[in-house]
C-alpha positions as CSV (number, residue, x, y, z in Angstrom):
1,M,-17.6,11.9,-25.3
2,L,-16.7,15.3,-24.0
3,E,-14.1,17.3,-26.1
4,V,-11.6,19.1,-24.0
5,P,-10.7,22.5,-25.4
6,L,-7.0,23.2,-26.2
7,W,-6.9,26.0,-23.6
8,V,-7.7,23.4,-20.9
9,W,-5.0,21.1,-22.2
10,G,-2.6,24.3,-22.1
11,I,-3.5,25.0,-18.4
12,T,-3.3,21.4,-17.3
13,I,0.1,20.8,-18.7
14,A,1.4,24.2,-17.5
15,V,0.2,23.1,-13.8
16,I,2.0,19.8,-14.1
17,A,5.0,21.3,-15.3
18,G,5.1,23.9,-12.6
19,L,4.6,21.2,-10.0
20,L,7.7,19.3,-11.4
21,M,9.7,22.5,-11.5
22,F,8.5,23.4,-8.0
23,D,9.6,19.9,-6.8
24,F,13.1,20.4,-8.5
25,F,14.0,24.0,-7.2
26,F,12.5,23.7,-3.7
27,H,13.3,20.1,-2.7
28,V,15.6,18.3,-5.0
29,R,18.3,21.0,-6.1
30,Q,19.8,21.0,-2.7
31,A,20.8,17.5,-2.1
32,H,19.4,16.3,1.4
33,E,17.6,13.2,2.9
34,P,13.9,14.1,3.4
35,T,12.8,13.6,7.0
36,L,9.6,11.2,7.6
37,R,7.6,14.3,8.3
38,E,8.6,16.0,5.3
39,A,7.8,13.1,3.1
40,A,4.5,12.5,4.9
41,I,3.3,16.1,4.4
42,W,4.2,16.4,0.8
43,S,2.8,12.9,0.0
44,A,-0.5,14.0,1.6
45,I,-0.4,17.2,-0.5
46,Y,0.2,15.6,-3.8
47,V,-2.6,13.0,-3.1
48,G,-4.8,15.8,-2.1
49,L,-4.2,17.7,-5.3
50,A,-4.9,14.5,-7.4
51,L,-8.2,14.1,-5.5
52,A,-9.0,17.7,-5.9
53,F,-8.4,17.6,-9.5
54,G,-10.7,14.6,-9.7
55,V,-13.5,16.5,-8.2
56,V,-13.1,19.2,-10.8
57,V,-13.3,16.7,-13.5
58,F,-16.2,15.2,-11.7
59,V,-18.1,18.7,-11.7
60,F,-17.1,20.0,-15.1
61,G,-16.8,16.7,-17.0
62,G,-19.8,14.7,-15.4
63,A,-20.0,11.8,-13.3
64,Q,-18.9,9.4,-16.1
65,M,-15.6,11.3,-16.7
66,G,-14.9,11.7,-13.1
67,A,-15.3,8.0,-12.4
68,E,-13.1,7.1,-15.2
69,Y,-10.4,9.7,-13.9
70,F,-10.5,8.1,-10.5
71,S,-10.4,4.5,-11.8
72,G,-7.4,5.4,-14.0
73,W,-5.8,7.3,-11.2
74,V,-6.1,4.4,-8.6
75,T,-4.9,1.8,-11.1
76,E,-1.7,3.9,-12.4
77,K,-0.9,4.8,-8.7
78,A,-0.9,1.1,-7.7
79,L,1.3,0.2,-10.6
80,S,3.5,3.3,-9.9
81,V,4.1,1.9,-6.4
82,D,5.1,-1.4,-7.8
83,N,7.6,0.5,-10.0
84,L,9.3,1.6,-6.9
85,F,10.5,-1.8,-6.1
86,V,12.6,-1.8,-9.2
87,F,13.8,1.7,-8.5
88,L,14.8,0.4,-5.0
89,V,16.9,-2.4,-6.7
90,I,18.6,-0.1,-9.1
91,I,19.4,2.5,-6.5
92,G,20.8,-0.1,-4.1
93,S,23.0,-1.6,-6.9
94,F,24.6,1.7,-7.7
95,A,24.9,2.3,-4.0
96,V,23.5,5.9,-4.7
97,P,24.0,8.1,-1.5
98,R,20.7,8.7,0.4
99,A,21.0,12.3,0.2
100,D,21.3,12.2,-3.7
101,Q,18.5,9.7,-4.4
102,Q,15.9,12.4,-4.7
103,K,17.5,13.6,-8.0
104,V,17.3,10.1,-9.3
105,L,13.7,9.6,-8.4
106,L,12.6,12.9,-9.9
107,F,14.5,12.0,-13.1
108,G,12.6,8.8,-13.1
109,I,9.3,10.4,-12.6
110,V,9.7,13.0,-15.5
111,F,11.1,10.3,-17.9
112,A,8.1,8.1,-16.8
113,L,5.8,10.9,-17.5
114,L,7.5,11.6,-21.1
115,A,7.5,7.9,-22.0
116,R,3.9,7.4,-21.0
117,S,2.8,10.4,-22.7
118,G,4.2,9.3,-25.9
119,F,2.6,5.8,-25.6
120,I,-0.7,7.3,-24.6
121,F,-1.0,9.4,-27.8
122,L,0.3,6.4,-29.9
123,G,-2.4,4.2,-28.2
124,K,-5.1,6.7,-29.0
125,A,-4.0,6.6,-32.6
126,I,-4.0,2.9,-32.8
127,I,-7.5,2.7,-31.1
128,E,-9.0,5.2,-33.6
129,N,-7.5,3.4,-36.6
130,F,-7.5,-0.2,-36.0
131,S,-10.7,-2.1,-34.8
132,W,-8.6,-4.9,-33.3
133,A,-6.7,-2.6,-30.9
134,F,-8.9,-3.7,-27.9
135,Y,-8.2,-7.3,-28.4
136,F,-4.5,-6.5,-28.6
137,F,-4.3,-4.5,-25.5
138,G,-6.4,-7.0,-23.5
139,L,-3.9,-9.8,-24.6
140,I,-1.1,-7.4,-23.4
141,L,-2.6,-7.2,-20.0
142,L,-3.5,-10.7,-19.5
143,L,0.2,-11.8,-20.4
144,T,1.4,-9.1,-18.1
145,A,-0.9,-10.4,-15.2
146,G,0.5,-13.9,-15.7
147,K,4.1,-12.5,-15.8
148,L,3.5,-10.8,-12.4
149,L,2.8,-14.3,-10.8
150,A,5.9,-15.8,-12.4
151,P,8.9,-16.5,-9.9
152,E,11.6,-13.8,-10.0
153,K,15.0,-15.0,-11.3
154,E,17.7,-15.1,-8.8
155,G,20.8,-13.0,-9.6
156,D,18.9,-10.4,-11.8
157,D,20.7,-7.0,-11.6
158,E,18.6,-4.2,-13.2
159,A,21.6,-1.9,-13.0
160,N,23.8,-4.1,-15.1
161,N,21.6,-4.1,-18.1
162,F,22.7,-3.9,-21.8
163,I,22.5,0.0,-21.9
164,I,24.7,0.3,-18.9
165,R,27.4,-2.1,-20.4
166,L,27.2,-0.3,-23.7
167,A,27.8,2.9,-21.9
168,K,30.7,1.7,-19.9
169,K,32.3,0.2,-23.0
170,Y,32.0,3.0,-25.4
171,M,31.9,6.1,-23.3
172,R,34.3,7.6,-20.7
173,T,32.9,6.6,-17.2
174,T,33.9,6.6,-13.5
175,D,32.9,4.5,-10.8
176,H,33.1,7.3,-8.3
177,Y,30.2,9.7,-7.3
178,D,31.0,13.5,-7.3
179,G,28.0,14.7,-5.1
180,D,24.9,14.5,-7.6
181,K,26.7,15.6,-10.6
182,L,26.2,13.9,-13.8
183,F,29.7,14.6,-15.3
184,T,33.0,15.2,-13.5
185,V,36.7,15.5,-14.3
186,E,39.0,12.7,-13.7
187,N,42.7,12.7,-14.8
188,G,42.0,15.9,-16.8
189,R,39.1,14.3,-18.8
190,R,35.5,14.8,-18.6
191,V,33.7,11.7,-17.7
192,L,30.1,10.2,-16.9
193,T,29.4,9.6,-13.1
194,P,27.4,6.6,-11.8
195,M,24.7,9.2,-11.2
196,L,24.0,9.6,-14.9
197,L,24.3,5.7,-15.4
198,V,21.7,5.0,-12.7
199,M,19.3,7.4,-14.5
200,V,20.0,5.7,-17.8
201,A,19.1,2.5,-16.0
202,I,15.8,4.0,-14.4
203,G,14.9,5.6,-17.8
204,G,15.2,2.1,-19.5
205,T,12.9,0.6,-17.1
206,D,10.4,3.4,-17.3
207,V,9.9,2.6,-21.0
208,L,9.0,-1.1,-20.2
209,F,6.7,0.2,-17.4
210,A,4.9,2.4,-20.0
211,L,4.2,-0.6,-22.2
212,D,2.1,-2.1,-19.2
213,S,0.6,0.9,-17.9
214,V,-0.9,2.5,-21.0
215,P,-3.0,-0.4,-22.0
216,A,-4.3,-0.8,-18.5
217,I,-5.6,2.7,-18.4
218,Y,-7.0,2.6,-21.9
219,G,-9.0,-0.4,-20.6
220,L,-10.8,2.0,-18.2
221,T,-11.4,5.1,-20.5
222,T,-10.5,6.2,-24.1
223,N,-10.7,9.8,-23.1
224,V,-7.0,10.9,-23.8
225,Y,-7.3,13.8,-21.5
226,V,-8.3,11.7,-18.5
227,V,-5.8,9.0,-19.5
228,F,-3.1,11.7,-19.4
229,T,-4.2,13.4,-16.3
230,A,-4.8,10.4,-14.2
231,T,-1.3,9.0,-15.3
232,A,0.4,12.4,-14.6
233,F,-1.2,12.7,-11.2
234,S,-0.5,9.1,-10.3
235,L,3.4,10.0,-10.7
236,M,3.1,13.3,-8.8
237,G,4.5,12.7,-5.4
238,L,6.0,9.3,-6.1
239,R,9.4,10.6,-5.1
240,Q,8.0,11.7,-1.4
241,L,6.1,8.3,-1.2
242,Y,9.4,6.5,-2.0
243,F,10.9,8.0,1.4
244,L,7.6,7.7,3.2
245,I,7.0,3.9,2.6
246,D,10.7,2.9,2.0
247,G,10.6,0.4,4.9
248,L,6.9,-0.7,3.9
249,L,7.5,-1.5,0.2
250,D,8.8,-5.1,0.9
251,R,6.0,-5.6,3.4
252,L,3.3,-5.3,0.6
253,I,3.9,-9.0,-0.4
254,Y,0.4,-9.6,-1.7
255,L,0.4,-6.3,-3.9
256,K,1.7,-8.2,-7.0
257,Y,-1.1,-10.6,-6.6
258,G,-3.6,-7.7,-6.4
259,L,-2.1,-6.0,-9.4
260,S,-2.3,-9.2,-11.4
261,L,-5.9,-9.6,-10.5
262,I,-6.5,-5.8,-11.5
263,L,-4.6,-6.2,-14.8
264,A,-6.2,-9.5,-15.6
265,F,-9.8,-7.9,-14.9
266,I,-9.1,-5.1,-17.2
267,G,-7.7,-7.4,-20.0
268,V,-11.1,-9.3,-19.7
269,K,-13.0,-6.1,-19.8
270,L,-11.2,-4.8,-22.9
271,V,-11.7,-8.2,-24.7
272,L,-15.5,-8.0,-23.6
273,E,-15.8,-4.6,-25.0
274,A,-14.0,-5.5,-28.1
275,L,-16.5,-8.2,-28.7
276,H,-19.5,-5.9,-27.9
277,T,-18.4,-3.4,-30.7
278,N,-16.7,-6.1,-32.8
279,Q,-15.8,-5.2,-36.5
280,L,-13.4,-8.0,-37.2
281,G,-14.7,-10.2,-40.0
282,I,-13.1,-13.4,-38.5
283,I,-15.2,-13.0,-35.3
284,N,-19.0,-13.3,-35.7
285,G,-18.8,-12.3,-39.3
286,G,-17.7,-8.8,-38.4
287,E,-21.1,-8.2,-36.2
288,P,-21.1,-7.2,-32.5
289,V,-21.4,-10.0,-30.0
290,D,-23.9,-9.7,-27.3
291,V,-21.8,-10.0,-24.2
292,Y,-21.8,-8.5,-20.7
293,T,-19.6,-5.4,-20.2
294,F,-18.5,-3.8,-17.0
295,D,-19.6,-0.1,-16.5
296,V,-17.1,2.4,-15.1
297,W,-18.6,2.4,-11.5
298,T,-18.3,-1.4,-11.2
299,S,-14.8,-1.2,-12.4
300,L,-13.9,1.4,-10.0
301,S,-15.4,-0.7,-7.1
302,I,-13.7,-3.9,-8.2
303,I,-10.3,-2.2,-8.4
304,L,-10.7,-0.6,-5.1
305,G,-11.8,-3.8,-3.5
306,I,-9.0,-5.8,-4.7
307,L,-6.3,-3.2,-3.7
308,T,-8.0,-2.7,-0.2
309,V,-8.0,-6.4,0.5
310,T,-4.4,-7.0,-0.8
311,V,-2.9,-4.1,1.1
312,I,-4.7,-4.8,4.4
313,A,-3.8,-8.6,3.9
314,S,-0.1,-7.6,3.4
315,L,0.1,-5.3,6.3
316,V,-1.3,-7.7,9.1
317,S,0.7,-10.6,7.7
318,K,3.5,-12.0,9.8
319,K,5.4,-13.0,6.5
320,G,5.2,-9.3,5.3
321,R,7.0,-8.2,8.4
322,V,9.7,-10.7,7.7
323,A,9.8,-10.1,4.0
324,S,10.3,-6.2,4.8
325,T,13.5,-7.0,6.8
326,V,14.7,-9.6,4.4
327,G,14.3,-7.2,1.4
328,S,16.1,-4.4,3.3
329,L,18.9,-6.7,4.1
330,D,19.2,-8.1,0.5
331,R,19.5,-4.5,-1.0
332,A,21.9,-3.4,1.6
333,A,24.1,-6.5,0.9
334,L,23.8,-5.7,-2.9
335,S,25.1,-2.2,-2.3
336,Y,27.7,-3.4,0.0
337,L,29.0,-5.9,-2.8
338,H,29.2,-3.2,-5.5
339,T,32.6,-1.9,-4.2
340,E,33.3,0.0,-7.2
341,Y,30.6,2.9,-6.2
342,H,31.8,3.5,-2.6
343,G,33.9,6.7,-2.5
344,I,35.3,6.1,0.9
345,E,35.8,3.1,3.1
346,G,33.8,4.6,5.9
347,E,30.6,4.4,3.7
348,R,31.1,0.6,3.2
349,E,31.7,0.1,7.0
350,Q,28.4,2.1,7.8
351,Q,26.7,-0.2,5.4
352,Y,28.1,-3.2,6.9
353,Q,27.0,-2.1,10.5
354,R,23.5,-1.7,8.9
355,I,23.6,-5.2,7.4
356,L,24.5,-6.6,10.9
357,A,21.6,-4.7,12.6
358,L,19.0,-6.1,10.0
359,E,20.5,-9.6,10.5
360,H,20.1,-9.2,14.1
361,R,16.4,-8.1,13.6
362,L,15.9,-11.3,11.4
363,L,17.2,-13.5,14.5
364,S,14.6,-11.9,16.8
365,Y,11.8,-13.3,14.7
366,D,9.9,-16.4,16.2
367,D,9.4,-18.4,12.7
368,Q,13.1,-18.9,11.7
369,A,11.8,-21.4,9.1
370,M,9.9,-18.5,7.3
371,V,13.1,-16.4,7.6
372,E,15.2,-19.0,6.1
373,E,12.7,-19.6,3.2
374,L,12.5,-16.0,2.3
375,M,16.2,-15.7,2.4
376,R,16.5,-18.6,-0.1
377,E,13.7,-17.3,-2.2
378,T,15.4,-13.8,-2.6
379,G,19.0,-15.0,-2.8
380,A,19.6,-12.8,0.2
381,D,21.4,-15.7,1.9
382,V,24.0,-16.0,-0.8
383,S,24.5,-12.2,-0.9
384,L,25.0,-12.2,3.0
385,E,27.3,-14.9,2.9
386,R,29.4,-13.0,0.2
387,V,29.2,-9.7,2.4
388,H,30.8,-11.5,5.6
389,R,33.4,-13.1,3.3
390,M,34.4,-9.8,1.7
391,H,34.4,-7.9,5.1
392,G,36.6,-10.6,6.6
393,D,39.1,-10.1,3.8
394,V,39.1,-6.4,4.4
395,V,39.7,-6.8,7.9
396,D,42.3,-9.2,7.3
397,R,44.2,-6.8,5.2
C-alpha cells in the first residue's frame, strides 16, 4: 500500500481547515438564509472539489487508490445525507431561526469531522493489532443495516435527550434565542442559549453516526489517508446541501433501504475478507479460508448502482411526494409545539400559517388514504391535532 508522506498529510489538513474557515468567515459569520442559487452554486463547488481531489489521488496514487477514494466518498456522502434527516428533527425541535441554522450546521460538520477522525485512527490501530477486527466491523455493519429497516418509534425527540436534560438541570440556561449567540445575559446572569444546546444535541448524534460511518469506509479501504480524505470531503458542502435539498429530503423515501443494502454489502465484504486472511484459531484452525472477495471496482459499481436505483425510485414515487409534505408538516408542527423557544408571538403565528399551507397541500393530493397512512406512521396527525388545539387556546385568550 502506498505510504503517504507527512508533508502531504500536512497540506491536506491545511486545505480542509482552510475550506472550513472560509465557509465560516464568508458565509456563516453573518447570519442569513442562503438563497437556492447560493446553495446550488456552493454545493456544486464542493462536489467539484471532492471529485477533483479524487482525480489527483487517481493520478498520483494509482487506479486502486483512486477507486477506493471514490467508493469511500460516495458511501460517506450517502450516509451524510441520511444524517441530515436527524439534523432536521433537532433543528425543528429547537425552533432554530432559519437565518441562524447555518451556524448550527457548520458546527455539526466540524464536530462530525473531529469525531470521525478520532474513530478513524482508533479503527486503524484496532485493524493493525487485532486479527478479528474485520469480523467485528462486519458484524457492526450488518446490525446497522438491520437497524435502518426497523420502524421508527413515535414520539422520539432527539432534542430532548439525556445530555440536554443534564445541561438544563445543572447549568444556567434560557429558553430564548439572542441571535446566534451561544451565551447571553438574563437577569444579570450569564446563561446558555438554546443555540448552544442544539449544538450539544447535534454533537451527541455526530458521535453515534461516527460509530456506523467509520466501519463502513474501512470495509472499502484500509488506507487511513483515503479513509480520512473521503470522509472529510463527504462532509464538505453538507451545509449548503441542507438548504438545497431541504424540501427533497423527505422525498428520498427509499434511501434508507439503499443505505441498508450498501451497509449489508460492505458488512458481508468485510467478513469475506476476514475469512480470506483468517488468523483466528477458532476458524479453520487459524488458516485462511478460500472464499470469494469483491475487488474495489466491483464494490464501487454495486454501491453506485444501489444509490442510483433508490434515488430515482424515490424521486418518481407518488408516495415520495406525499412523504415530503408530511415530513415538512410534522417538523413545522413540532417547532410550533415547542413554545419555549419562540421569542415573539409573531414567529409562532407565521409558523402556524405555514402549517395551514402544508395541510392545504396535503388535501390537494388524490390519494388521501396514502396521506392518512403516512400521517399515522410519522405521528404527524397527533402533532397537527395538538397544534390546532393549542392555537385555538391562544385565540380564545
